[in-house]
C-alpha positions in Angstrom: 232.3 -58.3 113.7 234.3 -61.0 111.8 236.3 -59.9 108.8 234.2 -62.0 106.3 231.0 -60.3 107.4 232.4 -56.8 106.5 232.9 -58.0 102.9 229.1 -58.2 102.7 228.4 -54.7 104.0 227.2 -52.0 101.7 229.5 -49.0 101.0 227.3 -46.8 103.1 227.6 -49.1 106.1 231.4 -49.4 105.6 231.6 -45.6 105.4 229.7 -45.2 108.7 232.0 -47.7 110.4 235.1 -46.1 108.9 234.0 -42.7 110.1 233.6 -44.1 113.6 237.3 -45.3 113.4 237.0 -48.8 112.2 240.3 -49.4 110.3 239.2 -52.6 108.6 236.2 -50.8 107.1 238.4 -48.0 106.0 240.8 -50.4 104.3 238.0 -52.1 102.5 236.6 -48.8 101.2 240.1 -47.7 100.2 240.6 -50.9 98.2 237.3 -50.3 96.4 237.9 -46.6 95.7 241.6 -46.5 94.9 241.1 -47.6 91.2 238.6 -44.8 90.8 241.1 -42.2 92.2 243.8 -43.5 89.9 241.6 -43.4 86.9 240.5 -39.8 87.6 244.1 -38.8 88.3 245.5 -40.2 85.1 243.0 -38.2 83.1 244.3 -35.0 84.6 248.0 -35.7 85.0 250.5 -33.3 83.4 254.3 -32.8 83.3 253.9 -30.2 86.1 251.6 -32.3 88.2 252.1 -36.1 88.3 249.3 -38.5 88.5 250.7 -39.8 91.8 250.3 -36.4 93.3 246.7 -36.3 91.9 246.0 -39.7 93.4 247.0 -38.4 96.8 244.8 -35.4 96.3 242.0 -37.7 95.3 242.5 -39.8 98.4 242.3 -36.7 100.6 239.0 -36.0 98.9 238.0 -39.6 99.7 238.9 -39.1 103.4 236.7 -35.9 103.4 233.9 -38.0 101.9 234.1 -40.6 104.6 234.0 -37.9 107.3 231.2 -35.9 105.8 229.0 -38.7 104.3 225.3 -38.6 105.4 223.3 -41.6 104.3 220.0 -39.9 105.1 220.6 -37.6 102.1 219.9 -40.6 99.8 223.1 -40.4 97.7 225.1 -43.6 97.4 228.5 -43.4 99.1 230.4 -44.4 96.0 228.8 -41.6 93.9 229.5 -39.1 96.8 233.1 -40.3 97.2 233.7 -40.1 93.4 232.4 -36.5 93.4 234.6 -35.6 96.3 237.7 -37.2 94.7 237.0 -35.5 91.4 236.5 -32.1 93.0 239.7 -32.4 95.0 241.7 -33.4 91.9 240.2 -30.7 89.8 240.9 -28.2 92.5 244.6 -29.3 92.6 244.8 -29.0 88.8 243.3 -25.5 88.9 245.7 -24.3 91.6 248.6 -25.8 89.8 247.7 -24.2 86.5 247.1 -20.8 88.0 249.8 -18.6 86.7 250.4 -16.8 90.0 251.7 -20.1 91.4 253.9 -20.9 88.4 257.1 -19.7 90.1 256.4 -21.8 93.2 255.5 -24.9 91.1 259.0 -24.9 89.6 260.8 -23.9 92.8 263.1 -26.1 94.8 262.3 -26.6 98.4 264.4 -24.2 100.6 265.3 -27.0 103.0 266.1 -29.5 100.3 268.3 -27.1 98.5 269.9 -25.9 101.7 270.6 -29.4 103.0 272.1 -30.5 99.6 274.3 -27.4 99.3 275.4 -27.5 102.9 276.3 -31.1 102.4 278.4 -30.2 99.4 279.8 -27.1 101.2 277.9 -25.0 98.7 276.7 -22.3 101.2 278.5 -19.1 100.3 279.2 -18.5 103.9 280.9 -21.9 104.2 282.8 -21.3 100.9 284.1 -17.9 101.9 284.9 -18.8 105.5 286.7 -22.1 104.8 288.3 -21.8 101.3 292.0 -21.2 100.8 291.1 -18.7 98.1 289.2 -16.5 100.5 290.6 -13.3 98.9 289.6 -14.4 95.5 286.1 -15.2 96.7 286.0 -11.8 98.4 286.8 -10.2 95.0 284.0 -12.2 93.3 281.6 -11.1 96.0 282.6 -7.4 95.7 282.5 -7.4 91.9 279.7 -9.8 91.0 277.0 -9.5 93.6 274.3 -6.9 94.1 274.1 -4.9 97.3 271.3 -7.1 98.5 273.3 -10.3 97.8 276.3 -8.9 99.6 274.2 -8.1 102.6 272.8 -11.6 102.6 276.3 -13.1 102.4 277.5 -10.9 105.2 274.6 -11.9 107.5 275.1 -15.6 106.7 278.8 -15.2 107.5 277.7 -13.8 110.9 275.8 -17.1 111.3 272.4 -15.6 110.9 269.6 -18.0 109.9 267.4 -17.5 106.9 264.7 -16.1 109.2 267.0 -13.7 111.0 268.5 -12.6 107.7 265.0 -11.9 106.3 264.0 -9.9 109.4 267.2 -7.8 109.3 266.9 -7.1 105.6 263.1 -6.5 105.7 262.3 -9.2 103.2 260.9 -12.8 103.1 262.8 -16.0 103.8 262.2 -16.9 100.2 263.9 -13.7 99.0 266.9 -14.7 101.1 266.9 -18.2 99.6 266.6 -16.8 96.1 269.5 -14.5 96.7 271.6 -17.4 98.0 270.8 -19.4 95.0 271.9 -16.6 92.7 275.0 -16.1 94.8 275.9 -19.8 94.5 275.5 -19.7 90.7 277.6 -16.6 90.4 280.4 -18.0 92.7 280.4 -21.4 90.9 280.6 -19.7 87.5 283.7 -17.8 88.6 285.5 -20.6 90.4 
């Protein structure tokens, strides 16, 4: 079907073609629906959840709408897609505002933090192993760190991964990462 002919198709026909894998139909639908997703996202944006993140959530709702749309139900595709987009955005907002996830919302990615600190030689194992002031650092570790934090440092010095350290200490990888972040702060404050 020529490109021009697709411009004359209804949203329902475009949705059917897009669901069958027609990329041009999908692109046309996206160009029609993206302003709707943006408008809905801007309404619900917050400092903790950017409107760009909400647009992405909305577009995931749109993709679900394309996959699950049934024209025989008698609902116009645009109305169905808007509902799916809105539901997905509202769901993301609810999850983000849920207090049990507040700590994770403000957390730094383990890998991002680890890569950044390793690049800066900020890993306590790297600092202790390669620093000329090794004895001074050992004193800081002995006097400033909790038993758990000392165990984490010792295992990291033995080249254990986050996962291995977590298994050996009977905790989660996130607990290991949190301990390492506390250790870094304590060491930096003393250096």
